[in-house]
Phi, psi and omega in degrees: 000143177245159181294138177207153176270158180287134180286145173278340175271170180296133180288165176303124181301327179294317177301313181297318180297317178298317181293319177298321177293323178298316181292324176294319177298325177294319177299316180299316180292326180299326180260009174072029179234174177082183181283118183294343180264354185297318183298316179297321179296316179295326177295320179291323181272353194299170182297150173280354184269090179298324178301318180293318178300315181291325177297313180293322178298318178293320180299321181276351180072031189246014183302310181296321181290319178299316180298324183290333187252357180301139178293155182305326181297333181296332182292334176268323185277331186233059185297325180292318177299316180298317180298317180295318180293322178296320178298317179294317180297322178295320178295317178298316180300312182297316180297315182292325176296323177292322178299313180297320177297318179295322179293321177298314180294319180295322179300319179296316180293322180293324178296317179296325183271001180059046179239159176221148172225162172243121175281131182234167179055227189299323181299320178291321181296325179296328181276358182232261190295336180255013183302323180265005181222055187295336181278358184260353185232096176297148183221129181269316181213175182254110181269124181233134175262130180231147177288142187304320183287349178255001187299310182297319179297319179295319179298320177297320179296316178297319179298319180293331180276001175100006177279147181244138186278138172222078186071233177276356181259147180232134184240142178183140177057035179075007180244168181222132177250133177245116184268136178233144173249352181204120182285342183267348184254152171234130184303328182281328182249101185295333181268006184303325181295343180282338180286309181229143185245113175238089183292124184301318181302314181291321179300314182287324183295324183260003180292161185234152176296152178248182179292345178274006177110174184292342183272342174250101188259175177224159181291154171302144187308313182295322178291322178298317177298315179300318182292318179296322179295315180294322178297316180297321180294314181300332179256021172056034178049046187288353176224128180293338181299333178293324176291323176300317178306312184293317181296325179288328183277325190303321180296343180272357185248124176299143183300322180298316179295323178296317180295321178296313180297319180297322179292314183292328184259357185063034181263011183297316180291315174306320177294325176294324176297317179300315180297320179297316179296321178301320178292317179300323185269359180071031179270175184311136183300125182281082181296337181286355188265011187298323186259015180279160182298151174281135184277147177274179187295319181295316179299316180297318179294318178300317181290327176296320178295319178296316181300326180273357186051047186292137177264121178273118187278146173080035179279359176091239188291153176273156180277190179305138179080007177080012184270141181288140175298141176230171181298336184254339180250348183235020186240033177299320178298317179295323175299319178293326176297313179298323179302330180297341179292345177280352182276127177283135178096125183297320181300316179293322177298315181297320179296320179294312182296326178298319181285332174295317182285319184225082178301139179304144185302319182296315181291322179298322180294322181284319187272328184215076185300326180293320177295319181298321181294332181242047188302316182297318178296320180296320178298320182288323186267341184243305185294311184295314175300322180297319179294317177299322181297313179297320180295317178300317181297311182295318182295311182297323179294315180299316180294323179296316181295316180297319180297318179296319180294322178294319178296317179297320180294321179295319179294319179295322181290335182272000182244130179284163178304333181282352179098358180263159181297141180278356179261143178263145180286000000 
């Protein structure tokens, strides 16, 4: 590979496909499955566009993991790649060490103020499964769940510690905290709580102390898995590191506890999506998935596209930075649509899907004022591509199913009841 800058135009599909296969081979080696020589072969055949490889690695959150599983020969053959990956892992490690330090300091202040928070998603994982591997798990912000009646007191405490407010986000010392009062709701989607249920009382009652002290808590393991799965689904599994999180956590959760949590939170289908993706990618067999719901045709097709990191052509406008929407980076809306399948009852599903497609103006103004001010542009650049995307998925899935049925019918018609061909030579 030679040094190259990232292209502003669409990269060569062959290069992208090779890089995606390389990253999947890295995931397989990280979990000790798959062909041990596959990663070396993909490196030898790999793209000459080092910039694209590093871009895709960063998008998937796999820089630290790729560096950890590269074969010894790569250190001689790909010195520039190794240097870039080491630099990224060092940056991730330094950032995460600062996050843990900030959580420790915050924990002391919260104890003095008689306040409590629950660290969720990446912040919680750093204090647990990634504690000894800080360079392997990139983190964008610190997600904290706070009880509604303690929100103002917590905000005052953060302000006193030097954090500055930007809506629900707080920034300080190069870090960012995102405060939540309900894991099941989204301010933009009023019916979001209907898709997945994370009852605050139960979350707090079963939460556990973390390494940052009794005031910075973490979710019970089974609930944490359910929450990570639902979060990944709503964002269309746009980063493979989220699947890595789940695979690392699942062996620590008893199957009975996982089934109870999945039932209470409606996370059974998201967990089934995770299990399906693990099978598609050749990752460890999900033995815990035996009692999960059976997926329908649309869900299976959606997951196959995600597993292939399929690019849907003709989505119209480009996203921020001029980048084309893809099945994995531009389908958050489609992920939210799929999430609606976890809702019992057609009426509730339709109400949820209506708000995903057309959020009420009042809620849009409160949750996303910039979008509200440019509503017409948002409808053209977000809603219409999202609708076309869903239509393409349903249409292609329907055609595939019909084609398979016609082929099966033709084969059955060509075979006599005795099992021999009905045609004579």
